[in-house]
C-alpha positions as CSV (number, residue, x, y, z in Angstrom):
1,M,-24.3,74.4,83.1
2,F,-25.7,72.3,81.1
3,S,-29.4,73.6,79.1
4,L,-32.3,71.5,78.3
5,Q,-31.9,71.3,75.2
6,T,-28.1,70.1,75.4
7,I,-29.9,67.2,77.6
8,F,-32.7,66.4,75.2
9,G,-30.6,65.9,72.5
10,K,-28.1,64.1,74.2
11,G,-31.4,61.6,75.0
12,D,-32.4,61.9,71.6
13,K,-29.6,59.4,70.5
14,F,-31.8,56.4,71.3
15,Y,-33.6,57.4,68.3
16,G,-30.7,56.5,66.1
17,L,-29.9,53.7,68.1
18,L,-32.8,52.1,67.3
19,E,-33.0,53.2,63.8
20,E,-29.7,51.5,63.4
21,S,-30.9,47.9,65.3
22,A,-33.7,47.7,63.2
23,E,-31.8,48.3,60.0
24,A,-29.4,45.4,61.2
25,A,-32.8,43.4,61.6
26,L,-33.6,44.0,58.3
27,E,-30.2,43.2,57.0
28,S,-30.5,39.7,58.7
29,A,-34.1,39.1,57.2
30,K,-32.8,40.3,53.5
31,A,-29.7,37.7,54.0
32,L,-32.1,35.0,54.7
33,H,-34.3,35.2,51.9
34,E,-31.0,35.0,49.7
35,L,-29.9,32.3,51.6
36,V,-32.8,30.2,49.9
37,T,-32.6,31.2,46.7
38,Q,-28.9,31.6,45.7
39,A,-26.6,28.8,45.6
40,D,-23.6,30.5,46.6
41,R,-24.2,30.6,50.6
42,A,-20.8,31.8,51.8
43,P,-21.3,35.4,51.2
44,V,-24.9,35.1,52.8
45,M,-22.6,33.8,56.1
46,A,-20.8,36.2,56.1
47,A,-23.4,38.8,55.9
48,F,-25.6,36.9,58.9
49,A,-22.6,37.2,60.8
50,S,-21.4,40.9,59.7
51,A,-25.7,41.9,60.7
52,R,-25.5,39.6,64.1
53,A,-22.2,41.3,65.8
54,R,-23.7,44.6,64.8
55,E,-27.2,43.5,66.7
56,K,-25.4,42.4,69.4
57,A,-23.3,45.4,70.0
58,L,-26.4,47.4,69.2
59,A,-28.1,46.2,71.9
60,S,-25.6,46.2,74.3
61,K,-24.5,49.6,73.4
62,I,-28.5,50.8,74.0
63,S,-28.5,49.1,77.3
64,E,-24.9,51.2,78.5
65,E,-26.4,54.2,77.4
66,L,-29.9,53.9,79.1
67,V,-27.3,53.6,82.5
68,N,-25.9,56.6,81.4
69,T,-28.4,58.8,80.1
70,F,-30.1,61.0,82.4
71,V,-32.9,62.4,80.4
72,T,-34.7,60.0,77.8
73,A,-36.5,60.8,74.5
74,L,-38.8,58.0,75.3
75,D,-39.8,56.2,78.7
76,R,-36.9,54.2,79.4
77,E,-38.9,51.0,79.7
78,D,-40.5,52.1,76.4
79,I,-36.4,51.9,75.3
80,E,-35.4,48.6,77.0
81,A,-38.6,46.8,75.6
82,L,-37.9,47.9,72.3
83,N,-34.2,47.0,72.6
84,T,-35.2,43.6,73.5
85,S,-37.4,42.8,70.9
86,L,-35.5,44.3,67.9
87,Y,-32.7,42.0,68.9
88,K,-34.7,38.5,69.1
89,I,-35.7,39.2,65.4
90,P,-32.0,38.4,64.3
91,K,-31.6,36.4,67.0
92,A,-34.3,33.9,65.5
93,I,-33.1,33.9,61.8
94,E,-30.1,33.3,62.5
95,K,-31.2,29.6,64.1
96,F,-33.0,29.2,60.5
97,A,-29.6,29.6,58.6
98,E,-27.6,27.9,61.4
99,R,-30.2,24.9,60.8
100,Y,-30.6,25.1,57.2
101,E,-27.1,24.6,57.0
102,V,-27.3,21.5,58.6
103,V,-30.2,20.1,56.5
104,S,-30.9,22.2,53.2
105,S,-29.7,18.8,51.1
106,R,-32.3,17.1,52.9
107,L,-35.1,19.4,51.8
108,T,-34.9,19.7,48.1
109,G,-37.9,21.2,46.6
110,V,-39.3,22.7,49.9
111,D,-40.0,26.7,49.0
112,F,-39.0,28.9,51.7
113,A,-38.5,32.0,49.6
114,Q,-42.1,32.9,49.8
115,R,-41.9,33.0,53.6
116,T,-39.0,34.9,53.5
117,L,-40.1,37.3,51.7
118,V,-42.8,38.2,54.0
119,L,-39.8,38.3,57.0
120,A,-37.9,40.7,55.0
121,R,-40.9,43.2,54.3
122,S,-42.4,42.5,57.9
123,A,-38.4,43.6,59.1
124,E,-38.7,46.5,56.2
125,V,-42.1,47.7,57.8
126,V,-40.6,47.7,61.3
127,A,-37.7,49.6,59.9
128,Q,-40.1,52.6,59.0
129,M,-41.9,52.2,62.1
130,I,-39.0,52.8,64.2
131,G,-38.2,55.7,62.1
132,E,-41.5,57.2,63.2
133,L,-40.5,58.0,66.5
134,R,-38.7,60.6,66.1
135,H,-41.2,62.8,64.0
136,G,-43.4,63.2,66.8
137,L,-45.3,60.5,67.6
138,R,-47.8,60.6,64.6
139,I,-50.3,58.0,65.3
140,G,-51.8,58.3,61.5
141,P,-48.4,57.1,59.9
142,V,-47.6,54.2,62.7
143,K,-51.6,53.1,62.2
144,K,-50.9,52.4,58.7
145,L,-47.8,50.7,59.0
146,Q,-49.1,48.4,61.8
147,D,-52.1,47.6,60.0
148,R,-49.8,46.7,56.9
149,L,-47.3,44.7,59.5
150,Q,-50.7,42.9,60.6
151,T,-51.4,41.9,56.9
152,L,-48.2,40.2,56.4
153,E,-47.7,38.3,59.3
154,S,-51.5,36.9,58.4
155,E,-50.0,36.3,54.6
156,G,-47.3,34.6,56.3
157,D,-49.9,32.4,58.4
158,R,-51.7,31.9,55.5
159,L,-48.3,30.7,53.4
160,L,-47.7,27.8,56.0
161,L,-50.8,25.8,55.0
162,V,-49.8,24.7,51.4
163,P,-46.5,23.1,52.6
164,Y,-47.5,21.7,55.5
165,R,-50.4,19.5,53.6
166,T,-47.9,19.0,50.7
167,L,-45.5,17.4,53.3
168,Y,-47.9,15.5,55.5
169,I,-50.7,14.4,52.4
170,E,-48.2,13.2,49.6
171,N,-44.9,13.2,51.2
172,D,-43.5,9.6,52.5
173,D,-40.8,11.2,54.1
174,P,-41.4,11.8,58.1
175,M,-38.0,13.1,58.8
176,R,-38.3,15.6,56.0
177,A,-41.4,16.9,57.0
178,M,-40.3,17.2,60.3
179,L,-37.3,19.1,59.4
180,A,-39.1,21.4,57.0
181,K,-42.0,22.4,60.1
182,D,-38.9,23.0,62.0
183,L,-37.9,25.4,59.9
184,F,-41.0,27.0,58.8
185,E,-41.6,27.7,62.0
186,L,-38.8,29.7,63.1
187,I,-39.6,32.2,59.9
188,E,-43.1,32.3,61.4
189,K,-41.6,33.3,64.6
190,A,-39.7,35.6,63.5
191,I,-42.0,37.4,61.6
192,D,-43.9,37.3,65.0
193,K,-41.1,39.1,66.3
194,C,-41.6,42.0,63.8
195,R,-44.9,42.2,65.0
196,D,-43.9,42.1,68.7
197,V,-42.0,45.2,68.1
198,G,-44.6,46.9,65.8
199,N,-47.3,46.2,68.9
200,I,-44.6,48.4,71.0
201,V,-44.2,51.3,69.1
202,Y,-47.7,51.5,68.3
203,S,-48.2,51.5,72.1
204,I,-45.9,54.2,73.1
205,V,-47.3,56.4,69.7
206,L,-50.8,55.9,71.7
207,K,-49.8,56.2,74.7
208,N,-48.2,59.7,73.9
209,S,-50.9,61.0,71.7
């Protein structure tokens, strides 16, 4: 006969799995920043591959555990929503890395570092928000992190204006402008995915407060 503590203990494993997933997303974001700031890209691409494989395995593990676990620490739909949204962060980052590797020689002088830094900071906040879930769903700390995430998103949007102005007005190479725009939008998309995770965490806390 199982005690309630044992059953709920099994449900609590989702905290750890979600935290690992958020950390894998953060690793991808940090690797992306290194990709656009370091000359030797081979180790960085290896880090991407490792983080991406880890994220895929964790997403699959969480889905599998949802099927096999009777009692979960959070509502099943909330765990699945977090799992799906967390998975999308490194997926968007991977798309940037793949395209950047192909076209970077055409984009000498285009600064991606500031935007990827905003992305890395956003992913760090996401990891902190996921970590808060196991601490009693406290609305105060989560609200502060949510506000920080929204500030970072606004900063990312603001940073897009300068390169767009330079590329489209001061540049006479339309292909270069299009390639840069595509990559900037992928960074923006990844930041938006971080925001989506933050919104889900905040809604979970509000629902349970």
